C-alpha positions, -999 to +999 in steps of 0.1 A: -001+002+000+012+034-008-002+068-001-012+099-016-020+138-008-039+154-035-053+188-034-087+194-044-091+232-036-109+239-069-126+204-078-133+193-044-175+192-049-166+175-082-141+150-069-154+139-039-190+139-041-183+122-080-163+098-064-128+103-084-094+119-089-086+135-122-060+155-136-050+164-172-021+146-185+006+173-195+002+212-188-014+237-208+024+240-232+018+206-237+048+198-210+050+170-188+036+174-153+052+152-124+021+159-108+000+147-132+022+118-139+021+109-108-016+096-116+002+066-132+018+048-100-014+051-079-030+012-075-062+000-064-061-001-024-036+027-022-047+055+006-055+092-008-054+121+017-078+148+000-069+185+013-089+212+004-093+247+017-064+243+044-080+214+058-079+171+055-116+167+056-117+129+038-093+099+028-101+080+001-089+047-014-082+038-047-106+013-062-086+010-095-054+023-115-056+058-140-079+052-167-080+081-196-108+098-196-115+135-206-121+161-186-152+160-164-183+181-178-188+198-142-156+210-140-171+239-162-147+270-167-126+256-135-092+247-152-100+265-185-056+259-192-064+222-185-059+202-217-093+179-223-074+146-222-067+133-189-058+107-162-091+095-137-087+070-107-121+060-090-118+069-051-141+057-025-136+084-001-147+082+040-155+117+054-133+123+086-148+143+113-142+169+126-109+168+103-075+188+108-060+216+098-023+204+090-008+236+093-014+235+133+004+201+137+035+209+118+053+202+150+047+166+143+043+163+102+076+192+093+102+165+103+083+136+083+076+160+048+091+144+017+122+159+003+110+159-030+076+171-042+061+179-006+026+188-004+033+209+023+057+243+031+076+239+060+049+270+073+023+241+068+009+263+041-001+243+009+019+247-025+002+256-056+009+233-085+009+203-069-016+181-075-009+146-067+022+136-048+030+108-026+038+107+008+062+088+033+047+062+053+055+077+084+040+113+075+012+091+065+011+073+100+008+108+115-022+119+097-042+091+101-033+095+142-043+131+144-075+124+121-084+093+139-088+079+111-113+058+097-103+043+065-128+037+039-139-005+034-139-017+001-174-011-018-193-045-017-205-053-052-223-084-044-264-087-058-274-115-039-308-112-026-320-082-049-352-087-071-342-078-102-369-058-123-371-057-159-346-020-157-319-040-139-319-068-165-316-038-192-285-026-172-269-068-166-277-072-204-250-046-215-220-057-229-206-023-227-204-026-193-179-045-168-197-067-141-189-042-114-204-011-130-234-030-138-237-038-097-230+000-089-255+008-111-282-018-099-275-005-063-278+032-074-313+029-082-319+019-048-301+042-035-275+019-022-240+014-029-214+035-040-241+062-048-250+064-013-215+065+002-210+092-022-241+113-009-229+108+024-195+125+019-217+157+011-247+155+034-246+148+068-286+146+076-317+154+061-320+194+051-357+196+060-358+176+095-322+171+108-326+137+112-290+119+104-293+089+112-282+066+085-309+042+084-336+064+083-329+082+055-330+082+018-304+089-008-327+101-033-317+112-066-321+148-076-320+139-117-341+111-114-326+081-123-339+071-154-331+102-170-296+106-158-264+091-177-244+067-163-219+090-147-249+109-133-262+078-116-234+075-096-227+113-087-230+119-050-235+158-061-272+142-082-280+128-046-302+142-015-303+124+021-337+131+029-363+120+055-392+093+040-418+113+036-398+143+025-382+123+001-419+116-012-423+151-014-391+157-035-393+127-054-427+137-065-424+171-076-443+189-050-413+202-032-381+216-049-349+239-036-334+271-052-296+267-054-294+292-020-316+268-001-350+280+000-379+258-006-404+257-036-435+246-030-462+232-055-496+247-055-506+212-066-499+200-034-530+198-003-523+228+021-525+202+048-494+185+042-467+206+053-482+219+087-493+188+097-456+169+091-442+203+107-426+213+075-421+254+072-415+264+037-403+294+045-375+281+067-338+285+046-328+247+042-285+258+035-268+266+000-265+237-023-226+236-040-222+242-080-225+209-084-259+200-068-274+231-081-266+221-115-284+188-108-315+212-088-316+234-118-334+197-143-355+193-111-367+227-112-376+226-145-386+188-150-398+177-119-409+204-100-451+206-107-467+235-119-493+248-143-473+240-169-461+207-156-483+196-134-476+160-140-451+137-123-420+130-148 
């Protein structure tokens, strides 16, 4: 097992919510970049420390070696000078509570920094230009001690006990997908597996009720599963943790949210429902990240019921 440090200041929500790390293959001028070439050295089972906004808040485990893939569309205008072709590694992340600011622990970490391609300056500030770099085992062990780390388990791809619908059978019959990809999609349709894990890294509780107990929450797709492409079906940014009755309202288009967290309520919802369920439509339920905004735009346009769209889609 090897240990890696990834700087995700620009792409944190995209990569942690989407379950991967991505880099271009070369600099914008075509020159080689050691922090991009490092992607080809990562192997399945390696541990990755996610650093963003001066904090380590997540630890990931690499699920495979790097594969060639174009820059994710959700990056938008981030990395405008990056080449289109890049390396992508699927990663399963585990949120570390409360996380650490490495700068506050340099009396421990400073002597353990690598002599070449260090992710941090001696002051504890991050180094711009460093994307992915290897960290020594001693430094990795110190980080895990400081974090009281919870290391992610490798995902379970078993479909034992699942009753297969016609939609599931269509997925299983797709020759273009590997067996693990088929299993993750079947689980994602039920709000389980890797999709649920990715939602959990972004959403700690139901936005409306505040319930945080995992067993009482549904990992609900914002853009419906059947209308999403395979990448969107597994993207944690395309999901919310919702209490069952809130999920019922959201999934059927009776409520939606703006990017800033305002609840939208359909005129077609019976007036007694929200008061009896103790839901305050005037409450602000928290700002969503830019990727979630993208999917919420779709939900408001296609799923939300109003006079122009009275029926569930």
